[in-house]
C-alpha positions, 0 to 999 in steps of 0.5 A: 372715223368712229364715234362711240357710246352705249344706249340705255334709259332710266330716270335720273341719269340715263346713258344714251349713246352710239356705236358708229362704224365705218360703213357705206349706207344705202344698198351697196355693201361696205368694202371689206377693207373698211371693216378690216381697218376699223380698229386701227382707224378708231385708235388713230382718230381717238387721239386727234387733238381738239382744234384740228382743222379739216376740209373736203372739196366735193366736186360734182362731175355727175348730171345731178343739178338740183341737190346739195352736197352734204357732210353728215355723221351716222352709225349703223344700227342706229337707235330709233330715238337718235337722229343724225342731222345734215351737218354741212350742206350747200347747193352743188350744181353739175360741173361745180364744186364746194368746199367745207371746212371744220375743226375738231371742236365739240358743242352741246345743242338743243332745238325747239323741235321734239317730233323728229323725222327725216326732212324736219329741222331740229330748229337750233335754239342754242349751241354752246362749246363743250370741252372733252376734259373740263367742260364735258357736263351741262344741265338743260332746264325749261324756264319761263317757256324756253330751254336753257343750258347751264354753264358746262362743268367737268364731271363726265369721264375723260372723252365723254359729254354728258347732258343732264335734263332736269325735271322741268324739261318737257318730254314725250306727249308734251307740245313743248318737247324739244331736242338735245344733243351734240355737235361739232364746229358750231353745228349739230350732228346728233339729237334726241327728243328731250325727256324730263329727269333724264340724262344723255352721255356721249363718248365721242370721236368724229365719223364723216360721210358724204352724199348728195341730197335735198337736206339743208343744215340741221335737217334730220337725214335718212340715208335711204333718201340720200344719193350715194352716201359714202364714208370719208376716212382721213388717213393718219396725218391727212386733213384735206380731201377732194371727193369727186362724184361721177354719178356712180361712185366717189373718188377720194384723194388727199392733198 
């Protein structure tokens, strides 16, 4: 499943975006079947209606006993200022399983932390609903020592989410710099450091990956540290998956 946008920066309203593809992360090469089916998958997922419920049960049949099962979203060739967060994360001991459930409902997020790197939590300060049609644009201000979203309005193109940071927002070099971005089902998925008088625009559909690691929810992830990250692609009409990890590879089936 793929999330798309473009990347540029300028004063006033800069476009920030992502081109997210289906790829295995880490040292293993992505199967050619993923590349061959990417266009079809993008088209199918773009039509997924808001509110659609999904779930994945992760079964740990490996000897890993001290890591979390993690669901996150990622892109190949990710810009250095775009940070993926551990979206869903829970301890999953050897011989146990955990189930994650979510809906295709987007949100705007900001956090207190502007210096973002793997292992650092963006420290969520506010999460508000976003609507791809009628609530797809929001302002971000810094008032009386704190960030604050305005009321979402329409204004972005259909299927896009825009964040307009006004000139009160602290940016690079300020000890008060924070982070801002988007999320899904009430939790952050991508954030960037805040910048004064700058905008961020996202054209979105979901992309999912599974892995084991030590990251807690909201923590900036690095695929190089994760254990066996792999793409989770729901076939057309399927919304529930079971993913079994045996210590070497994943076996994913759909209920």
